[in-house]
C-alpha positions as CSV (number, residue, x, y, z in Angstrom):
1,M,93.2,76.7,62.3
2,M,93.2,80.5,63.0
3,P,89.9,82.2,63.9
4,D,88.9,84.7,61.3
5,S,89.1,88.4,62.1
6,A,85.3,88.9,61.9
7,W,84.7,86.3,64.7
8,L,87.5,87.8,66.7
9,Q,86.1,91.3,66.4
10,G,82.7,90.1,67.4
11,A,84.0,88.4,70.5
12,L,86.0,91.5,71.4
13,R,82.9,93.7,71.0
14,K,81.0,91.3,73.3
15,V,83.7,91.4,75.9
16,V,83.9,95.3,75.8
17,A,80.1,95.5,76.0
18,A,80.0,93.2,79.0
19,V,82.7,95.2,80.8
20,L,80.9,98.5,80.0
21,G,77.6,97.0,81.2
22,L,79.2,95.9,84.4
23,L,80.8,99.3,85.0
24,L,77.5,101.1,84.3
25,A,75.6,98.8,86.7
26,L,78.3,99.5,89.4
27,V,78.0,103.2,88.9
28,L,74.2,103.0,89.1
29,L,74.4,100.9,92.3
30,V,76.8,103.4,93.9
31,A,74.6,106.3,92.9
32,L,71.5,104.6,94.4
33,L,73.4,103.8,97.5
34,I,74.6,107.4,98.1
35,T,71.1,108.7,97.3
36,G,69.6,106.3,99.8
37,F,71.9,107.4,102.5
38,Y,71.2,111.0,101.7
39,M,67.5,110.4,101.9
40,L,67.9,108.5,105.2
41,V,69.8,111.4,106.8
42,N,67.1,113.9,105.6
43,A,64.3,111.6,106.9
44,A,66.0,111.4,110.3
45,T,66.5,115.2,110.4
46,L,62.8,115.8,109.5
47,A,61.7,113.2,112.1
48,L,63.8,114.7,114.9
49,A,63.0,118.4,114.0
50,P,59.7,118.6,115.9
51,V,61.3,117.2,119.1
52,L,64.7,118.9,119.1
53,G,64.3,121.7,116.7
54,E,65.9,122.0,113.3
55,A,69.4,122.8,114.5
56,G,69.3,120.1,117.2
57,A,68.0,117.5,114.6
58,M,70.9,118.4,112.2
59,A,73.4,118.2,115.1
60,V,72.2,114.7,116.2
61,T,72.1,113.3,112.7
62,G,75.5,114.9,111.9
63,F,77.0,113.4,115.1
64,F,75.5,110.0,114.3
65,C,77.0,110.1,110.7
66,I,80.4,111.2,112.1
67,L,80.2,108.4,114.7
68,L,79.5,105.8,111.9
69,L,82.4,107.1,109.9
70,V,84.8,106.9,112.9
71,L,83.7,103.4,113.7
72,F,84.0,102.3,110.0
73,F,87.6,103.7,109.7
74,Y,88.6,102.3,113.1
75,R,87.4,98.9,112.0
76,M,89.2,99.2,108.7
77,T,92.5,100.2,110.2
78,R,92.6,97.6,112.9
79,P,94.9,94.7,112.0
80,A,93.0,91.5,111.3
81,R,93.7,88.6,113.7
82,S,94.4,85.4,112.0
83,H,93.1,82.1,113.4
84,G,96.6,81.0,114.2
85,Q,97.2,84.0,116.4
86,A,93.9,83.7,118.2
87,D,94.5,80.0,119.0
88,S,98.1,80.3,120.1
89,G,97.8,83.6,121.9
90,E,100.7,84.8,119.9
91,S,99.8,88.5,120.2
92,S,97.9,89.3,123.4
93,G,97.6,93.0,122.7
94,M,96.7,94.9,119.6
95,S,99.7,95.3,117.3
96,S,100.1,98.2,114.9
97,P,99.7,97.7,111.1
98,V,103.4,98.4,110.7
99,E,104.3,95.6,113.1
100,S,101.9,93.3,111.4
101,L,103.6,94.0,108.1
102,R,107.0,93.5,109.6
103,N,105.9,90.1,110.9
104,L,104.6,89.2,107.5
105,I,107.9,90.1,105.9
106,R,109.8,88.1,108.5
107,K,107.7,85.1,107.8
108,N,107.9,85.4,104.0
109,P,111.3,86.9,103.1
110,L,111.5,85.6,99.5
111,E,108.0,86.8,98.6
112,S,108.7,90.1,100.2
113,A,111.9,90.6,98.2
114,S,110.3,89.8,94.9
115,I,107.4,92.2,95.7
116,A,109.9,94.9,96.6
117,F,111.8,94.3,93.3
118,V,108.6,94.5,91.3
119,L,107.4,97.6,93.1
120,G,110.7,99.2,92.5
121,I,110.2,98.8,88.8
122,A,106.5,99.8,89.0
123,E,107.4,102.9,91.1
124,Q,108.2,104.8,87.9
125,G,105.0,103.9,86.2
126,D,101.3,103.9,87.0
127,P,100.2,104.1,90.7
128,R,97.3,101.8,89.9
129,L,99.7,99.1,88.8
130,K,101.6,99.6,92.0
131,S,98.6,99.1,94.2
132,L,97.5,96.1,92.1
133,L,101.0,94.5,92.6
134,L,100.9,95.2,96.3
135,Q,97.5,93.5,96.6
136,G,98.7,90.5,94.6
137,G,101.8,90.2,96.7
138,M,99.9,90.2,99.9
139,V,97.7,87.4,98.6
140,L,100.8,85.4,97.6
141,M,102.4,85.9,101.1
142,K,99.2,84.7,102.8
143,E,99.0,81.7,100.6
144,A,102.6,80.8,101.4
145,E,101.8,81.2,105.1
146,A,98.8,78.9,104.8
147,E,100.8,76.3,102.9
148,R,103.5,76.4,105.7
149,A,100.8,75.9,108.3
150,A,99.4,73.0,106.4
151,K,102.8,71.3,106.2
152,P,104.4,71.1,109.7
153,E,107.3,69.0,108.5
154,H,108.5,71.9,106.3
155,M,108.5,74.2,109.4
156,S,110.6,71.8,111.5
157,G,113.5,72.0,109.0
158,S,113.7,75.8,109.1
159,Q,113.4,76.2,112.9
160,P,117.1,75.8,113.8
161,S,118.1,78.5,111.4
162,D,115.4,80.8,112.7
163,S,116.5,80.3,116.3
164,Q,120.2,81.0,115.3
165,S,119.2,84.3,113.5
166,E,117.2,85.4,116.5
167,T,120.1,84.9,118.9
168,T,122.4,86.9,116.6
169,Q,120.0,89.8,116.6
């Protein structure tokens, strides 16, 4: 039994209204957050102005804002350490994001090849689709890595071939 078109149109309108409501709430939240930060910076400048003068207060609050931005971006660009690496001491120093990506590709060659193929097709299209595919591919690789860690007997069968490929390189 097919649903009639009136019911389908009503359901579609409800879905569109829900998505628009969510987007409007998100925009409002971001606007309030930005306004709140702006007011905090102004309050800090006004509070420091009698002590340091207006120029000094602006310099201190500006330096503090720049410091927060630097710390935020430093934290965002640092490669995340997985629990396996922390326990085994696999990487004692900080590795670059490129090296982390190379290690992930070495551990998941089939997933990497499929993502590269899909990205090659998506390269000609929408850049938003490309970033969405990249995010989904990274999730798939991490899930495959978690499954391998959960099944140690699967790993033992592939170790001889891995050691042979390392000696040839």
